[in-house]
C-alpha positions in Angstrom: 105.3 128.6 133.2 104.6 132.3 133.2 107.1 133.2 130.5 106.0 130.3 128.2 103.2 131.4 126.0 103.1 134.6 128.1 100.0 136.5 126.9 98.1 133.4 125.8 98.7 131.8 129.1 97.6 134.8 131.1 94.6 135.3 128.9 93.6 131.7 129.6 93.8 132.3 133.3 91.5 135.4 133.0 88.9 133.2 131.3 89.3 130.3 133.7 89.0 132.3 136.9 86.8 135.3 135.6 84.0 134.8 138.1 86.1 134.3 141.2 88.4 137.2 140.1 85.4 139.5 139.7 84.3 138.7 143.3 87.8 139.5 144.6 87.9 142.8 142.7 84.6 143.7 144.4 86.0 142.7 147.7 89.2 144.7 147.2 87.3 147.7 146.0 85.3 147.6 149.2 88.4 147.0 151.3 90.1 150.1 149.8 87.0 152.2 150.3 86.8 151.2 154.0 90.5 151.9 154.5 91.0 154.9 152.1 92.5 157.1 154.8 95.2 154.5 155.7 95.8 152.1 152.8 97.9 153.4 149.9 97.6 150.7 147.1 100.9 149.8 145.5 99.9 147.2 142.9 98.0 148.5 139.9 94.9 146.7 138.6 96.4 144.4 136.0 99.4 143.3 138.1 97.2 142.7 141.2 94.8 140.6 139.1 97.5 138.6 137.3 99.3 137.9 140.6 96.0 136.5 142.0 95.5 134.4 138.8 99.0 132.9 138.9 98.5 132.0 142.6 95.2 130.4 141.8 96.8 128.4 138.9 100.0 127.3 140.6 98.4 126.7 144.0 101.6 127.3 146.0 102.0 125.8 149.5 104.5 128.5 150.7 104.4 132.1 149.4 106.9 134.7 150.5 106.1 138.4 150.2 108.9 140.9 150.7 107.3 144.3 151.2 103.8 144.8 152.6 103.3 148.5 153.4 99.6 148.7 154.3 98.6 145.4 152.9 97.2 145.9 149.4 99.3 143.1 147.9 99.0 141.1 151.0 95.2 141.0 150.8 95.3 140.0 147.1 97.7 137.1 147.9 95.7 136.0 150.9 92.5 136.1 148.8 94.1 133.7 146.3 95.2 131.3 149.0 91.7 131.4 150.6 90.1 130.7 147.2 92.6 127.8 146.7 91.7 126.4 150.0 95.3 125.9 150.8 98.7 127.6 151.1 100.5 129.9 153.6 101.9 133.4 153.2 105.0 134.6 155.0 105.3 138.4 154.7 108.4 140.5 155.6 108.6 144.3 156.1 110.4 146.8 158.2 107.1 148.4 159.3 104.0 146.7 160.7 101.2 148.8 159.3 99.8 145.7 157.7 99.0 144.2 161.1 96.1 146.7 161.5 94.7 146.6 157.9 94.6 142.9 156.9 91.1 141.6 157.9 91.4 138.8 160.5 89.0 136.6 158.6 91.3 136.8 155.6 94.5 136.3 157.5 93.1 133.3 159.4 95.8 130.7 160.0 97.2 131.2 156.5 99.4 134.3 157.3 102.6 135.0 159.2 104.1 138.5 159.4 107.8 139.0 160.1 108.8 142.5 161.1 112.4 143.6 160.4 115.0 143.7 157.7 114.6 140.7 155.5 118.3 140.6 155.0 118.6 139.6 158.6 115.8 137.1 158.5 116.7 134.6 155.9 116.5 131.8 158.5 112.8 132.7 158.9 112.1 131.9 155.2 109.8 128.9 154.9 111.4 125.8 153.5 110.1 124.9 150.1 109.0 128.4 149.1 107.2 128.0 145.8 106.1 131.6 145.0 108.2 134.7 145.6 106.7 138.2 145.6 109.1 141.2 145.8 108.0 144.8 146.3 110.3 146.5 148.8 113.4 148.7 148.5 113.8 149.5 144.8 117.4 150.5 145.0 120.2 148.8 143.1 121.9 147.7 146.4 118.9 145.8 147.6 118.3 144.2 144.1 121.9 143.0 144.1 121.5 141.6 147.6 118.5 139.4 146.8 119.9 138.3 143.5 123.0 137.0 145.3 121.5 135.9 148.6 117.8 135.1 148.2 117.3 133.7 144.7 120.0 131.0 145.3 117.9 129.7 148.2 114.8 129.2 146.0 114.0 126.2 143.9 114.5 126.4 140.2 111.3 127.1 138.3 109.2 128.8 140.9 107.2 131.9 139.8 108.5 135.3 140.9 106.9 138.7 140.9 109.0 141.9 141.0 107.3 145.2 141.2 108.2 148.7 140.0 110.5 147.6 137.1 109.0 149.2 134.0 107.8 152.7 134.9 109.4 153.7 131.6 109.9 151.7 128.4 113.0 150.4 129.9 114.1 149.7 133.6 115.5 152.9 135.1 119.3 152.7 135.4 120.8 152.2 138.9 117.6 150.6 140.2 116.6 147.2 141.5 114.6 146.8 138.2 117.7 147.3 136.0 119.6 144.8 138.1 116.9 142.1 137.8 116.4 142.6 134.1 120.2 142.4 133.5 120.4 139.3 135.6 117.6 137.6 133.7 119.1 138.6 130.3 122.5 137.2 131.3 120.8 133.8 131.9 118.5 134.0 128.8 115.5 133.9 131.1 112.3 135.5 129.6 110.0 137.6 131.6 106.4 138.8 131.2 105.1 142.3 131.5 101.8 144.2 130.9 103.4 147.6 131.7 101.7 150.3 129.7 105.1 151.8 128.7 107.2 148.6 128.1 104.5 146.2 126.7 101.8 148.3 125.2 100.4 145.5 123.0 100.0 143.1 126.0 98.5 146.0 128.0 95.9 146.6 125.4 95.2 142.9 124.8 94.6 142.2 128.5 92.4 145.3 128.9 90.3 144.2 125.9 89.8 140.8 127.4 88.9 142.3 130.7 86.3 144.4 129.0 84.9 141.4 127.2 84.7 139.5 130.5 83.1 142.5 132.3 86.0 142.9 134.7 86.8 146.3 136.1 89.7 147.3 138.3 89.6 147.6 142.0 91.5 150.9 142.0 91.6 152.2 138.3 95.3 152.4 137.8 97.2 151.8 134.5 101.0 151.8 134.8 101.5 148.1 135.9 105.3 148.1 136.1 105.6 144.6 137.5 107.4 141.7 135.8 106.9 138.0 136.2 109.3 135.1 135.5 110.3 131.7 136.6 113.6 131.2 138.4 116.2 129.5 136.3 
């Protein structure tokens, strides 16, 4: 479980998958260089890497991604599924920029893109979703919608990633992040973060481990506002 043992668990994943992660970092760095005029990365280095590591460890059969933009997170997720040798990704977004950026050899038969408002496409969610990745509208209204309508459709215990929560030491008021953090607290559900502002000790520890393992980031970013938790 991502929130059980937290830093120790994540550190262990870095050690276990260091070689394969290093290859994906190189791949993603090259992908970004080749698409620099079109791709605007959303995930920072640590959160992209940890998402990849969790996907490698959990080996989900059905991943749902809400919010693709130009495909930075999509290509990280697909890389993990490719390296697992199994799993399928269903991605949802209002815009379809990602169709032109995700390499066909990476997409293969492991990816389905759904264009449109995810709030109107719940019937297109794969049955048995076992990893949920959320990086879309960060307003309070959307956060409240998926807490009430999407989370109840998911199985208890599945890993969840929510981006753009801790840009500050705390989640900004009136945002998706504050809604999710409050929802988790109300249910006594722990969450994990390596955000530089919210969790500076975890941020330093992971970076020290990466340096020890010779891992360098694909884009050189340091905020890492994402949180991870398991659904209650």
